[in-house]
Backbone bond lengths (Angstrom), bond angles and torsions (degrees), N, CA, C in turn:
res aa  C-N    CA-C-N  psi(-1)  N-CA   C-N-CA  omega(-1)  CA-C   N-CA-C  phi
1 M - - - 1.456 - - 1.524 110.17 -
2 V 1.328 116.18 142.72 1.452 122.11 -176.04 1.514 109.89 -91.47
3 R 1.334 115.39 135.61 1.453 121.54 171.55 1.519 108.01 -128.30
4 A 1.329 117.37 120.32 1.457 121.08 176.04 1.521 109.20 -74.87
5 D 1.333 115.77 164.70 1.456 120.49 173.32 1.520 108.40 -123.23
6 L 1.328 117.32 -174.63 1.458 120.10 -173.11 1.525 113.43 -74.13
7 A 1.334 117.70 -4.20 1.465 119.64 169.62 1.530 110.40 -70.32
8 K 1.334 116.51 -24.15 1.464 124.54 173.73 1.534 112.51 56.99
9 D 1.312 115.43 45.59 1.454 119.90 173.57 1.530 108.80 -56.24
10 P 1.341 118.53 122.93 1.467 120.10 -173.75 1.526 114.34 -55.39
11 S 1.332 117.91 -39.25 1.464 119.32 -179.21 1.526 111.09 -66.80
12 Q 1.347 117.48 -37.44 1.459 120.72 177.32 1.523 111.83 -68.16
13 V 1.329 116.10 -43.08 1.467 119.68 -179.64 1.528 110.05 -63.91
14 A 1.325 117.17 -44.54 1.463 120.29 178.57 1.521 111.20 -61.36
15 A 1.336 117.58 -43.67 1.469 121.37 179.55 1.519 110.93 -63.96
16 M 1.331 116.60 -38.01 1.459 120.58 178.84 1.525 110.64 -63.02
17 F 1.330 116.60 -43.34 1.461 119.10 179.04 1.524 111.68 -70.86
18 D 1.313 117.95 -31.75 1.467 120.17 172.09 1.531 109.81 -57.39
19 D 1.339 116.30 -41.79 1.463 121.75 -178.38 1.528 112.78 -62.52
20 V 1.336 116.98 -37.62 1.468 119.83 -173.38 1.521 112.81 -96.04
21 A 1.331 118.02 -0.57 1.464 121.55 -169.30 1.527 113.60 -57.03
22 G 1.330 116.63 -43.13 1.463 119.89 -173.31 1.518 114.38 -60.00
23 R 1.327 116.59 -35.68 1.470 120.22 -178.34 1.526 112.63 -113.03
24 Y 1.326 116.75 13.64 1.462 121.06 -169.85 1.530 112.70 -60.29
25 D 1.319 117.18 -50.73 1.466 119.70 -175.41 1.526 111.73 -64.54
26 R 1.324 116.07 -43.51 1.468 119.15 -179.74 1.525 110.73 -64.86
27 T 1.335 116.71 -42.65 1.464 120.32 179.95 1.525 110.73 -62.91
28 N 1.335 117.24 -40.61 1.462 119.93 178.25 1.519 112.17 -60.54
29 T 1.321 116.34 -40.96 1.463 119.82 179.63 1.518 110.97 -63.68
30 V 1.323 116.68 -41.65 1.467 120.59 179.92 1.526 110.17 -67.73
31 L 1.331 117.79 -47.80 1.464 121.64 -176.34 1.521 112.27 -65.61
32 S 1.326 116.71 -32.22 1.466 120.32 179.94 1.523 112.49 -87.67
33 L 1.319 116.45 3.99 1.473 121.91 -177.41 1.520 110.88 56.97
34 G 1.335 115.55 37.86 1.459 121.55 177.00 1.509 115.20 80.94
35 Q 1.332 117.69 7.83 1.466 120.70 -176.79 1.526 112.80 -83.04
36 D 1.325 119.19 -14.76 1.467 120.70 -173.36 1.526 112.54 -60.39
37 G 1.321 117.77 -38.36 1.459 120.63 177.80 1.522 111.84 -64.67
38 R 1.309 116.00 -39.64 1.467 120.80 177.61 1.517 110.99 -64.46
39 W 1.318 117.43 -40.90 1.468 120.95 179.09 1.531 109.91 -62.98
40 R 1.312 117.73 -41.10 1.468 120.43 179.04 1.528 110.80 -63.64
41 R 1.304 117.48 -40.80 1.473 119.86 178.91 1.523 110.88 -63.55
42 H 1.324 117.50 -37.44 1.460 120.51 177.90 1.529 111.40 -66.56
43 V 1.326 117.33 -34.67 1.461 120.58 175.81 1.527 110.11 -60.25
44 V 1.320 116.61 -47.63 1.473 121.23 -179.41 1.525 110.24 -61.98
45 R 1.335 117.18 -43.81 1.464 119.95 -179.27 1.521 112.02 -65.30
46 A 1.332 116.72 -36.88 1.461 119.96 -179.70 1.527 111.49 -71.43
47 L 1.330 116.62 -35.61 1.465 121.12 -177.02 1.531 111.94 -82.51
48 R 1.330 116.75 -34.14 1.464 123.36 -179.66 1.538 112.30 51.98
49 P 1.314 118.56 53.76 1.468 119.81 177.21 1.523 110.52 -69.89
50 H 1.326 116.35 155.35 1.458 118.77 177.57 1.522 109.91 -145.55
51 A 1.331 115.39 168.76 1.458 121.50 -176.18 1.529 110.28 -55.57
52 G 1.324 114.51 138.35 1.451 120.55 -179.97 1.516 113.59 97.44
53 E 1.328 117.63 -16.52 1.458 121.14 178.71 1.530 110.53 -88.14
54 R 1.332 114.65 156.30 1.459 121.62 173.31 1.519 108.75 -112.27
55 V 1.325 115.87 129.62 1.456 121.39 -175.81 1.527 109.32 -125.53
56 L 1.329 115.59 128.27 1.464 121.75 172.49 1.523 108.66 -93.17
57 D 1.329 116.03 124.10 1.467 121.42 174.22 1.521 106.80 -110.44
58 L 1.322 115.28 96.96 1.466 121.53 -174.46 1.526 110.08 -87.33
59 A 1.338 115.96 148.85 1.470 121.86 -174.71 1.520 109.47 56.09
60 A 1.320 115.09 43.69 1.466 121.64 -171.71 1.517 113.36 -77.34
61 G 1.324 118.11 -13.19 1.464 120.05 178.11 1.512 111.84 63.44
62 T 1.311 116.22 -121.83 1.465 121.93 -178.23 1.517 112.66 -82.77
63 G 1.328 117.38 0.60 1.457 120.61 177.92 1.510 114.93 86.11
64 V 1.332 117.64 9.60 1.460 118.92 -178.68 1.525 110.71 -64.37
65 S 1.336 117.45 -38.52 1.467 119.97 178.28 1.526 110.77 -71.77
66 T 1.331 117.06 -35.35 1.463 121.27 179.41 1.523 110.69 -64.23
67 A 1.319 116.43 -42.90 1.462 120.55 178.61 1.520 111.34 -62.13
68 E 1.336 116.71 -37.38 1.465 120.57 177.61 1.529 110.16 -64.03
69 L 1.331 116.84 -43.85 1.466 121.21 178.14 1.528 111.19 -64.48
70 A 1.319 117.03 -38.87 1.468 121.48 -175.12 1.527 112.79 -68.31
71 R 1.319 117.22 -19.35 1.467 119.29 178.24 1.529 111.83 -63.44
72 S 1.324 116.68 -17.27 1.464 121.53 178.47 1.522 111.93 -72.51
73 G 1.333 117.29 -16.57 1.453 121.97 -174.76 1.515 113.23 100.35
74 A 1.340 117.33 -9.77 1.465 121.01 176.05 1.532 109.49 -70.41
75 W 1.352 115.58 154.78 1.457 121.04 173.67 1.515 107.00 -85.62
76 C 1.331 116.72 115.70 1.470 121.86 -172.67 1.520 109.54 -123.20
77 V 1.327 115.94 132.61 1.461 120.99 -179.23 1.529 109.29 -114.25
78 A 1.328 115.39 133.72 1.466 122.25 176.28 1.515 108.78 -90.91
79 A 1.337 116.59 121.41 1.467 121.24 179.41 1.523 109.22 -121.46
80 D 1.329 116.42 133.26 1.462 120.67 -179.74 1.522 108.62 -157.96
81 F 1.337 116.52 152.25 1.465 118.32 178.80 1.517 112.62 -95.10
82 S 1.328 117.52 -0.23 1.457 121.65 175.08 1.525 109.26 -96.62
83 L 1.317 116.51 107.52 1.464 119.78 178.57 1.522 111.02 -64.62
84 G 1.335 116.08 -32.34 1.464 119.68 178.15 1.522 111.75 -62.04
85 M 1.311 117.26 -39.89 1.462 120.60 178.52 1.526 110.92 -67.02
86 L 1.325 116.64 -44.75 1.462 119.58 179.18 1.529 111.03 -61.96
87 R 1.331 116.31 -40.12 1.472 119.55 178.49 1.530 110.97 -65.66
88 A 1.343 116.71 -37.61 1.467 119.93 -179.88 1.524 111.48 -64.46
89 G 1.328 116.76 -23.80 1.467 120.80 178.28 1.510 113.49 -99.99
90 A 1.317 117.75 21.12 1.464 121.62 -174.39 1.527 112.73 -57.29
91 A 1.316 118.03 -30.84 1.465 120.66 -177.69 1.526 112.93 -73.04
92 R 1.318 117.37 -16.46 1.475 119.93 179.85 1.520 108.85 -80.22
93 Q 1.323 116.15 124.31 1.454 121.72 -172.93 1.523 111.69 -85.15
94 V 1.331 115.09 67.51 1.461 121.79 173.64 1.530 107.35 -132.06
95 P 1.345 118.01 151.45 1.468 119.61 176.36 1.524 110.52 -62.20
96 K 1.318 116.74 141.05 1.471 122.22 -178.68 1.534 109.53 -129.42
97 V 1.330 114.54 136.36 1.459 120.77 -177.92 1.521 108.89 -134.73
98 A 1.325 116.74 130.57 1.465 120.77 171.26 1.526 107.55 -74.05
99 A 1.332 116.71 121.94 1.470 119.23 -172.08 1.515 110.93 -150.27
100 D 1.333 114.77 138.99 1.456 122.72 174.16 1.527 107.59 -93.68
101 A 1.319 117.30 126.92 1.467 121.37 -178.25 1.517 112.69 -59.42
102 M 1.334 117.31 -23.27 1.453 121.24 -177.91 1.533 112.87 -85.24
103 A 1.315 117.51 -10.84 1.469 121.65 -179.34 1.523 107.74 -153.50
104 L 1.311 116.96 74.35 1.459 121.38 -174.01 1.524 111.13 -67.58
105 P 1.332 117.11 137.48 1.470 120.86 -176.11 1.532 112.13 -86.06
106 F 1.326 116.55 49.25 1.452 122.18 -178.94 1.522 109.16 -133.67
107 A 1.327 115.82 152.61 1.461 121.35 177.80 1.529 110.43 -71.88
108 D 1.304 115.77 169.18 1.464 121.31 177.94 1.537 110.79 -66.28
109 A 1.331 114.95 142.07 1.475 122.48 168.10 1.530 113.69 53.70
110 V 1.329 116.73 47.21 1.466 119.76 -179.94 1.530 113.24 -104.78
111 F 1.333 117.69 -13.83 1.461 120.16 -177.51 1.527 110.92 -109.90
112 D 1.318 114.80 145.16 1.459 120.98 174.10 1.524 111.27 -80.55
113 A 1.319 116.37 -23.41 1.463 121.11 179.71 1.512 109.44 -155.34
114 S 1.319 115.54 148.57 1.465 122.45 174.75 1.518 108.44 -128.55
115 T 1.311 115.55 136.87 1.455 120.26 -179.21 1.526 109.88 -136.32
116 I 1.319 115.03 150.92 1.467 120.96 175.92 1.526 107.43 -145.59
117 S 1.314 116.74 123.03 1.461 122.07 -177.01 1.524 110.22 -116.60
118 F 1.322 115.37 117.62 1.468 122.49 176.72 1.533 111.64 57.30
119 G 1.334 115.99 33.27 1.448 120.06 179.95 1.514 114.05 -127.21
120 L 1.318 117.71 -27.86 1.463 120.15 -177.65 1.524 111.06 -60.13
121 R 1.318 115.65 -34.13 1.469 122.27 -179.84 1.530 111.90 -63.41
122 N 1.321 117.02 -21.39 1.470 121.26 -176.06 1.525 113.43 -96.35
123 V 1.321 117.42 -1.28 1.458 121.66 -177.98 1.526 108.98 -86.45
124 V 1.325 116.54 139.34 1.461 120.78 -177.45 1.532 111.25 -62.53
125 D 1.323 118.31 -31.21 1.463 122.71 -179.91 1.527 109.17 -135.19
126 P 1.334 118.73 88.21 1.469 120.53 -178.12 1.524 113.64 -57.52
127 R 1.341 117.71 -37.21 1.473 119.74 177.81 1.529 110.91 -61.51
128 G 1.318 115.87 -42.80 1.456 119.57 178.64 1.517 112.20 -62.58
129 A 1.344 116.45 -40.58 1.464 120.36 178.83 1.528 111.23 -65.79
130 L 1.322 117.28 -42.04 1.463 120.76 178.26 1.525 111.13 -64.25
131 T 1.327 116.70 -36.94 1.462 121.22 177.32 1.527 110.54 -66.36
132 E 1.325 117.40 -41.42 1.461 121.46 176.39 1.532 110.97 -63.88
133 M 1.327 116.83 -40.70 1.462 119.66 177.66 1.527 110.39 -63.26
134 A 1.334 117.11 -37.66 1.469 120.47 176.26 1.530 110.55 -64.71
135 R 1.327 116.86 -39.39 1.464 120.18 -179.16 1.514 112.35 -59.29
136 V 1.330 117.13 -42.40 1.472 120.06 -175.09 1.521 113.15 -87.48
137 T 1.336 117.53 -1.38 1.459 122.19 -179.67 1.527 110.43 -102.21
138 K 1.316 116.76 139.37 1.464 121.91 -179.72 1.530 110.50 -64.47
139 P 1.332 118.51 147.29 1.472 120.06 171.15 1.531 110.25 -54.63
140 G 1.320 115.99 132.99 1.457 120.70 -175.37 1.514 113.89 86.76
141 G 1.359 117.15 -6.60 1.459 121.06 177.93 1.516 111.88 -75.20
142 Q 1.316 115.36 172.97 1.460 121.42 -172.22 1.528 112.89 -104.83
143 L 1.331 114.44 150.59 1.462 123.42 167.45 1.517 108.35 -120.40
144 L 1.323 116.19 137.27 1.462 120.83 174.01 1.523 108.40 -134.50
145 V 1.319 116.74 115.67 1.464 123.04 176.46 1.518 108.25 -109.30
146 C 1.318 117.29 120.34 1.466 122.61 173.52 1.523 106.57 -110.02
147 E 1.329 116.58 119.53 1.460 118.98 -173.66 1.523 110.74 -151.13
148 F 1.323 115.94 153.33 1.457 120.42 171.12 1.522 109.09 -58.30
149 S 1.341 115.81 147.93 1.453 118.74 -174.88 1.525 110.15 -146.59
150 T 1.333 116.48 -156.57 1.464 122.10 -172.94 1.523 110.42 -117.10
151 P 1.326 119.08 112.63 1.471 119.80 176.43 1.521 110.76 -57.07
152 P 1.333 118.88 128.37 1.468 120.35 -177.12 1.526 113.80 -73.76
153 F 1.336 117.75 -22.69 1.462 122.61 -177.84 1.526 108.65 -87.20
154 A 1.334 117.63 120.34 1.466 122.04 -169.47 1.537 113.93 -54.86
155 P 1.352 120.02 -46.64 1.472 118.37 179.49 1.529 112.46 -61.81
156 M 1.339 116.59 -38.10 1.457 119.47 177.56 1.522 110.46 -67.04
157 R 1.327 116.90 -37.90 1.471 121.34 178.72 1.527 110.29 -62.93
158 W 1.330 116.80 -42.55 1.461 120.99 178.28 1.528 110.63 -63.63
159 G 1.341 116.65 -45.21 1.458 120.48 -179.83 1.523 112.50 -63.73
160 Y 1.321 116.14 -37.79 1.463 121.82 178.71 1.530 110.56 -63.67
161 R 1.329 116.34 -45.67 1.469 119.74 -179.95 1.524 111.26 -67.40
162 W 1.315 116.79 -34.94 1.474 120.66 176.69 1.523 109.66 -64.62
163 Y 1.335 117.22 -41.96 1.467 121.41 177.64 1.527 110.35 -61.20
164 L 1.329 116.77 -45.30 1.467 120.47 -179.30 1.527 111.58 -62.24
165 K 1.333 116.66 -38.14 1.457 120.43 -175.51 1.516 113.14 -80.59
166 H 1.333 117.59 -38.34 1.462 120.24 -170.06 1.526 114.52 -110.38
167 V 1.315 118.49 -37.70 1.467 120.89 -173.48 1.521 111.35 -91.39
168 L 1.329 116.58 -45.34 1.465 119.79 -177.33 1.529 112.44 -55.07
169 P 1.349 120.43 -45.27 1.476 119.09 179.72 1.530 113.10 -61.22
170 L 1.331 117.15 -35.42 1.466 120.20 179.07 1.520 111.21 -65.52
171 I 1.336 116.62 -44.17 1.459 120.71 179.46 1.529 110.08 -66.05
172 A 1.337 116.03 -41.63 1.461 119.83 -179.36 1.530 111.49 -61.43
173 R 1.325 116.83 -39.21 1.466 119.45 179.10 1.524 111.47 -63.99
174 R 1.317 117.20 -27.94 1.464 121.38 -178.85 1.531 112.38 -83.55
175 F 1.334 117.58 -37.04 1.457 119.79 -169.81 1.527 115.23 -114.18
176 A 1.327 119.31 -25.37 1.461 121.12 -172.18 1.522 111.85 -87.29
177 S 1.333 116.33 148.99 1.459 120.61 176.46 1.528 111.56 -77.84
178 N 1.334 116.98 -19.67 1.467 122.13 176.68 1.526 107.91 -138.25
179 P 1.328 118.60 83.87 1.467 120.83 -176.66 1.518 114.09 -57.77
180 E 1.339 117.23 -30.49 1.461 119.87 -179.68 1.527 112.38 -61.36
181 A 1.322 116.95 -27.71 1.463 120.42 178.69 1.520 111.15 -62.06
182 Y 1.314 116.31 -28.97 1.468 119.65 -176.76 1.525 111.91 -84.45
183 T 1.321 117.14 -14.15 1.461 119.83 166.70 1.524 109.00 -68.63
184 Y 1.329 115.71 -42.99 1.470 119.78 173.75 1.524 110.57 -59.65
185 L 1.325 117.15 -41.03 1.467 120.63 179.28 1.517 111.09 -54.74
186 A 1.323 116.79 -49.19 1.465 120.72 -179.78 1.520 111.14 -62.96
187 D 1.333 116.92 -43.80 1.466 120.91 -179.59 1.528 110.85 -62.00
188 S 1.326 116.53 -42.54 1.466 120.15 -176.79 1.526 111.39 -69.94
189 I 1.320 117.42 -33.10 1.466 120.47 176.56 1.523 109.95 -66.70
190 N 1.314 116.56 -45.74 1.470 120.30 -178.84 1.528 112.15 -63.30
191 A 1.320 117.37 -28.86 1.464 121.19 -178.03 1.529 112.93 -90.48
192 W 1.324 118.19 -2.57 1.461 121.91 -172.65 1.532 111.47 -82.78
193 P 1.342 119.14 145.88 1.469 121.16 179.47 1.526 112.26 -62.32
194 D 1.331 115.68 152.95 1.461 119.10 175.88 1.530 109.49 -75.85
195 Q 1.327 116.02 -179.76 1.457 121.96 -172.52 1.526 112.53 -58.09
196 R 1.325 116.48 -49.11 1.467 119.77 -177.53 1.535 111.15 -65.14
197 S 1.318 116.89 -40.47 1.464 120.27 -179.44 1.526 111.45 -65.91
198 L 1.334 117.29 -40.64 1.463 120.05 178.03 1.527 110.28 -65.59
199 A 1.331 117.64 -39.82 1.461 120.60 177.41 1.522 111.12 -58.97
200 A 1.326 116.65 -40.33 1.463 120.99 179.05 1.527 111.16 -64.90
201 I 1.340 117.31 -38.32 1.463 121.33 177.27 1.531 110.42 -64.60
202 I 1.325 116.66 -46.76 1.467 120.79 -178.91 1.523 110.77 -57.90
203 A 1.333 116.49 -39.69 1.461 121.60 -176.25 1.525 113.27 -67.48
204 T 1.336 117.64 -12.35 1.470 120.83 179.62 1.528 112.80 -100.19
205 T 1.332 117.75 6.19 1.470 120.16 -170.77 1.526 113.09 -122.21
206 G 1.331 117.18 25.52 1.458 120.15 176.26 1.516 114.42 100.74
207 W 1.322 116.47 14.52 1.461 121.47 -178.41 1.530 110.08 -124.08
208 R 1.326 116.79 151.82 1.461 122.05 178.52 1.532 109.95 -131.85
209 D 1.324 114.55 173.01 1.479 121.26 176.25 1.535 111.26 54.09
210 V 1.319 115.61 47.31 1.469 120.43 -176.82 1.526 109.66 -77.32
211 I 1.313 115.99 126.18 1.459 121.94 175.10 1.519 108.13 -132.32
212 W 1.323 116.06 162.29 1.461 118.55 175.97 1.514 110.33 -141.54
213 R 1.327 114.24 158.99 1.458 121.88 177.44 1.520 108.44 -138.61
214 N 1.308 116.24 132.53 1.456 121.13 179.41 1.518 111.46 -80.94
215 M 1.322 115.03 147.24 1.460 122.87 170.59 1.522 107.83 -129.06
216 T 1.327 115.10 152.79 1.466 121.04 178.25 1.532 110.41 49.93
217 F 1.344 114.97 52.66 1.474 123.16 175.75 1.528 113.08 63.02
218 G 1.331 117.45 21.46 1.454 120.90 178.87 1.519 114.26 93.46
219 A 1.319 118.31 0.61 1.466 120.21 174.89 1.524 110.72 -65.24
220 V 1.325 115.65 -26.77 1.461 123.28 176.47 1.525 107.47 -131.84
221 A 1.323 116.84 144.08 1.463 120.27 177.84 1.530 110.21 -134.76
222 L 1.332 114.84 145.18 1.460 122.35 172.45 1.523 107.87 -102.03
223 H 1.329 117.26 126.06 1.459 122.25 174.01 1.540 107.78 -111.69
224 H 1.315 115.63 126.18 1.462 121.93 -179.93 1.516 109.50 -117.32
225 A 1.322 117.58 141.11 1.465 121.69 179.49 1.527 109.09 -151.12
226 I 1.340 114.88 166.98 1.461 122.53 -179.48 1.525 108.87 -118.60
227 R 1.321 116.10 138.57 1.465 121.89 179.66 1.522 109.89 -66.38
228 V 1.310 115.86 129.85 1.467 121.16 179.12 1.527 110.14 -62.48
């Protein structure tokens, strides 16, 4: 079984997600204590897509987030570099494209909005991915990043890190097809910038008016921005 490390070699990360694809959605629901569906609904509400718009859902995995966005009537495409994940979501009736976040296979300014949920953290160069997302998004279009983050309240932050270190591996061994992948998950969350730092990064990559909102006590944050 493949386990990526914090160097985030794209071939290793893609292979790791191929390994977990079959049980990915179910494992996410268990590990998030059922919060994953709520997080997806908040993404849709924050983005407010509507019929006639084109939405890029990058790092879409099995397309579960893309299908949620598509219920708005917008044309939404699921893009991911893990073919195993895209195949695992074959039953979801949304367009699917194999795509590297660092070199998106789309023309300039073709999307009204670009979103990435729990995927930016896995890209070898997050700034490069955000810049690519800006390239394919129309001026004035939206960005929505949903990602694990840092609880601002110290006791909650301690409890969150304890869960990642001690509880998450136990659950992963029970439900995941590749438990080692979830060790990487914990490591990558701990190494990820906090809300303010991520907002500062986004603001340097072709986006303006960056704001964020915490969910689940700050364990997850939504960052919204507008294409310059």
